[in-house]
C-alpha positions in Angstrom: 91.2 88.2 122.1 93.7 90.5 120.4 95.8 93.4 121.7 97.1 96.3 119.7 100.9 96.6 119.9 102.9 99.7 118.8 106.2 99.4 117.0 108.3 102.5 117.0 111.4 102.8 114.9 114.3 104.4 116.8 117.7 105.6 115.6 120.5 103.9 117.6 121.6 106.9 119.5 121.6 107.8 123.2 118.4 109.0 124.7 115.9 107.9 122.1 114.0 105.5 124.4 114.1 108.2 127.1 112.4 110.6 124.7 109.6 108.1 123.9 109.1 107.4 127.6 108.8 111.1 128.4 106.4 111.8 125.5 104.1 109.0 126.6 104.4 109.9 130.3 103.6 113.5 129.6 100.5 112.5 127.7 99.4 110.3 130.6 99.9 107.1 128.7 101.2 104.1 130.7 103.5 101.4 129.2 102.5 98.0 130.5 104.9 95.8 128.5 107.8 96.5 126.0 110.8 95.0 124.3 113.5 96.6 122.3 115.4 94.9 119.4 118.3 96.5 117.6 120.5 96.4 114.6 123.5 98.5 114.0 121.6 101.5 112.7 118.2 101.4 114.4 116.1 99.7 117.0 112.4 98.7 117.2 110.6 99.4 120.4 107.5 97.2 120.7 105.1 98.1 123.4 101.6 97.7 124.9 100.2 101.0 126.2 97.1 102.1 128.1 95.8 104.3 125.2 96.9 103.1 121.8 95.2 105.8 119.7 96.5 108.7 121.8 100.0 107.2 121.9 100.1 107.0 118.1 98.9 110.6 117.9 101.5 112.1 120.3 104.4 110.0 118.9 103.6 110.9 115.3 103.3 114.6 116.3 107.0 114.2 117.4 107.8 112.6 114.0 108.3 109.1 115.2 107.6 106.3 112.7 104.9 104.2 114.5 103.0 101.1 113.3 100.3 99.0 114.9 100.2 95.2 115.0 97.7 92.8 116.5 99.3 90.4 119.1 98.0 87.8 121.5 98.6 88.1 125.2 98.5 84.7 126.9 98.0 84.3 130.7 100.4 81.6 131.8 100.9 80.2 135.3 104.4 81.1 136.5 105.7 77.6 137.0 107.9 75.1 135.1 106.4 73.6 132.0 103.4 75.9 131.7 104.8 77.9 128.7 106.0 74.7 127.1 102.4 73.4 127.1 101.2 76.5 125.3 104.0 76.5 122.8 103.3 72.8 122.1 99.7 73.7 121.3 100.8 76.5 119.0 103.5 74.4 117.3 101.1 71.4 116.9 98.7 73.7 115.1 101.4 74.6 112.6 101.5 78.3 113.7 104.8 80.1 113.4 105.8 82.6 116.1 107.6 85.6 114.6 108.6 86.9 118.1 107.4 87.0 121.7 108.2 88.6 125.0 106.9 88.1 128.5 106.8 89.4 132.0 106.0 87.6 135.2 104.6 88.8 138.5 104.1 86.4 141.4 102.2 83.3 140.3 101.4 84.5 136.8 103.1 85.4 133.7 101.9 87.3 130.6 103.3 86.3 127.3 102.9 88.6 124.3 103.0 86.5 121.1 103.2 87.7 117.5 102.3 84.7 115.4 102.1 84.5 111.6 98.3 84.0 111.9 97.2 85.9 115.0 93.5 85.1 114.7 94.1 81.4 114.3 96.5 81.4 117.2 94.0 83.0 119.4 91.3 80.5 118.4 93.7 77.5 118.9 94.7 78.7 122.4 91.1 79.4 123.6 89.9 76.1 122.1 92.5 74.4 124.3 91.1 76.3 127.3 94.1 78.7 127.7 93.4 82.2 128.9 94.0 85.2 126.6 94.1 88.7 128.1 92.8 92.0 126.9 95.0 95.1 127.2 92.8 96.3 130.1 93.7 93.2 132.0 97.3 94.2 132.0 96.5 97.2 134.1 94.8 95.2 136.9 98.1 93.8 138.1 
Protein backbone atom coordinates (compact mmCIF):
# COMPACT_ATOMS: atom_id res chain seq x y z
CA UNK A 1 0.00 0.00 0.00
CA UNK A 2 1.53 3.28 -1.11
CA UNK A 3 0.82 6.82 0.03
CA UNK A 4 1.28 10.02 -1.97
CA UNK A 5 3.65 12.48 -0.33
CA UNK A 6 4.04 16.10 -1.35
CA UNK A 7 7.44 17.78 -1.49
CA UNK A 8 7.37 21.56 -1.48
CA UNK A 9 10.45 23.64 -2.10
CA UNK A 10 10.66 26.64 0.22
CA UNK A 11 13.04 29.55 0.29
CA UNK A 12 14.88 29.84 3.60
CA UNK A 13 13.09 32.90 4.86
CA UNK A 14 10.85 33.64 7.79
CA UNK A 15 7.18 32.71 7.41
CA UNK A 16 7.36 30.33 4.44
CA UNK A 17 6.09 27.32 6.40
CA UNK A 18 3.39 29.49 7.95
CA UNK A 19 2.21 30.50 4.47
CA UNK A 20 1.92 26.87 3.37
CA UNK A 21 0.06 25.92 6.55
CA UNK A 22 -2.39 28.79 6.00
CA UNK A 23 -2.96 27.96 2.33
CA UNK A 24 -3.71 24.34 3.15
CA UNK A 25 -5.83 25.21 6.19
CA UNK A 26 -7.88 27.76 4.26
CA UNK A 27 -8.54 25.08 1.63
CA UNK A 28 -9.74 22.64 4.32
CA UNK A 29 -6.74 20.34 3.86
CA UNK A 30 -5.30 18.64 6.93
CA UNK A 31 -1.61 17.81 7.34
CA UNK A 32 -1.21 14.46 9.07
CA UNK A 33 2.57 14.12 8.94
CA UNK A 34 5.44 16.31 7.82
CA UNK A 35 9.15 16.90 7.99
CA UNK A 36 11.34 19.79 6.93
CA UNK A 37 14.93 19.51 5.74
CA UNK A 38 17.04 22.48 4.87
CA UNK A 39 20.16 23.72 3.20
CA UNK A 40 21.55 27.23 3.35
CA UNK A 41 19.32 28.50 0.53
CA UNK A 42 16.12 26.44 0.60
CA UNK A 43 14.16 23.85 2.50
CA UNK A 44 12.06 20.90 1.45
CA UNK A 45 8.77 20.38 3.24
CA UNK A 46 7.59 16.79 2.85
CA UNK A 47 4.07 16.08 3.98
CA UNK A 48 1.11 13.74 3.89
CA UNK A 49 -2.22 15.54 3.52
CA UNK A 50 -5.90 14.68 3.55
CA UNK A 51 -6.49 15.74 -0.10
CA UNK A 52 -3.36 15.44 -2.23
CA UNK A 53 -4.86 16.62 -5.52
CA UNK A 54 -6.46 19.71 -3.98
CA UNK A 55 -3.26 20.52 -2.07
CA UNK A 56 -1.23 20.45 -5.27
CA UNK A 57 -3.79 22.68 -6.96
CA UNK A 58 -3.93 25.37 -4.26
CA UNK A 59 -0.17 25.41 -3.69
CA UNK A 60 0.63 25.70 -7.40
CA UNK A 61 -1.93 28.51 -7.69
CA UNK A 62 0.27 30.33 -5.15
CA UNK A 63 3.37 29.53 -7.27
CA UNK A 64 4.89 26.91 -4.98
CA UNK A 65 7.05 24.24 -6.59
CA UNK A 66 5.34 20.97 -5.61
CA UNK A 67 6.21 17.40 -6.53
CA UNK A 68 4.57 14.13 -5.58
CA UNK A 69 6.31 10.95 -4.47
CA UNK A 70 5.10 7.51 -3.45
CA UNK A 71 6.09 6.45 0.06
CA UNK A 72 5.30 3.57 2.39
CA UNK A 73 3.65 4.15 5.76
CA UNK A 74 4.48 1.36 8.20
CA UNK A 75 2.48 0.69 11.35
CA UNK A 76 4.95 -0.12 14.08
CA UNK A 77 4.24 -0.95 17.71
CA UNK A 78 5.64 1.82 19.90
CA UNK A 79 8.02 -0.35 21.88
CA UNK A 80 11.77 -1.02 21.93
CA UNK A 81 13.04 -3.12 19.03
CA UNK A 82 9.92 -2.95 16.84
CA UNK A 83 11.43 -0.53 14.33
CA UNK A 84 14.72 -2.44 14.33
CA UNK A 85 12.83 -5.57 13.24
CA UNK A 86 11.27 -3.74 10.29
CA UNK A 87 14.57 -2.11 9.31
CA UNK A 88 16.31 -5.49 9.47
CA UNK A 89 13.75 -6.88 7.00
CA UNK A 90 14.23 -3.94 4.63
CA UNK A 91 18.03 -4.06 4.87
CA UNK A 92 18.07 -7.84 4.46
CA UNK A 93 16.14 -7.43 1.20
CA UNK A 94 18.82 -5.08 -0.11
CA UNK A 95 16.52 -2.05 -0.12
CA UNK A 96 18.08 1.36 0.46
CA UNK A 97 16.16 3.96 2.46
CA UNK A 98 16.57 7.47 1.06
CA UNK A 99 14.86 9.06 4.07
CA UNK A 100 12.15 8.44 6.64
CA UNK A 101 10.25 10.20 9.38
CA UNK A 102 7.87 9.01 12.04
CA UNK A 103 5.34 9.98 14.66
CA UNK A 104 4.06 8.01 17.62
CA UNK A 105 0.84 8.17 19.56
CA UNK A 106 0.21 5.90 22.51
CA UNK A 107 1.01 2.28 21.70
CA UNK A 108 1.56 2.78 17.97
CA UNK A 109 3.99 4.56 15.71
CA UNK A 110 3.69 5.39 12.03
CA UNK A 111 6.86 5.44 9.98
CA UNK A 112 6.93 7.14 6.58
CA UNK A 113 9.61 5.48 4.44
CA UNK A 114 11.02 6.59 1.09
CA UNK A 115 13.00 3.60 -0.21
CA UNK A 116 14.83 3.36 -3.52
CA UNK A 117 12.25 0.76 -4.68
CA UNK A 118 8.94 1.65 -3.06
CA UNK A 119 6.94 -1.21 -4.60
CA UNK A 120 9.44 -3.85 -3.60
CA UNK A 121 9.68 -2.41 -0.09
CA UNK A 122 5.91 -2.61 0.32
CA UNK A 123 5.90 -6.18 -0.96
CA UNK A 124 8.74 -7.26 1.36
CA UNK A 125 7.11 -5.71 4.42
CA UNK A 126 3.69 -7.24 3.76
CA UNK A 127 5.25 -10.63 2.94
CA UNK A 128 6.79 -10.48 6.42
CA UNK A 129 3.36 -9.77 7.93
CA UNK A 130 4.04 -6.13 8.78
CA UNK A 131 1.15 -3.67 8.43
CA UNK A 132 1.19 -0.87 5.89
CA UNK A 133 -1.25 2.01 6.22
CA UNK A 134 -3.21 3.99 3.66
CA UNK A 135 -3.39 7.77 3.89
CA UNK A 136 -6.99 7.46 5.15
CA UNK A 137 -5.75 5.36 8.09
CA UNK A 138 -3.74 8.33 9.34
CA UNK A 139 -6.93 10.31 9.91
CA UNK A 140 -8.46 7.66 12.17
CA UNK A 141 -6.02 8.46 14.99
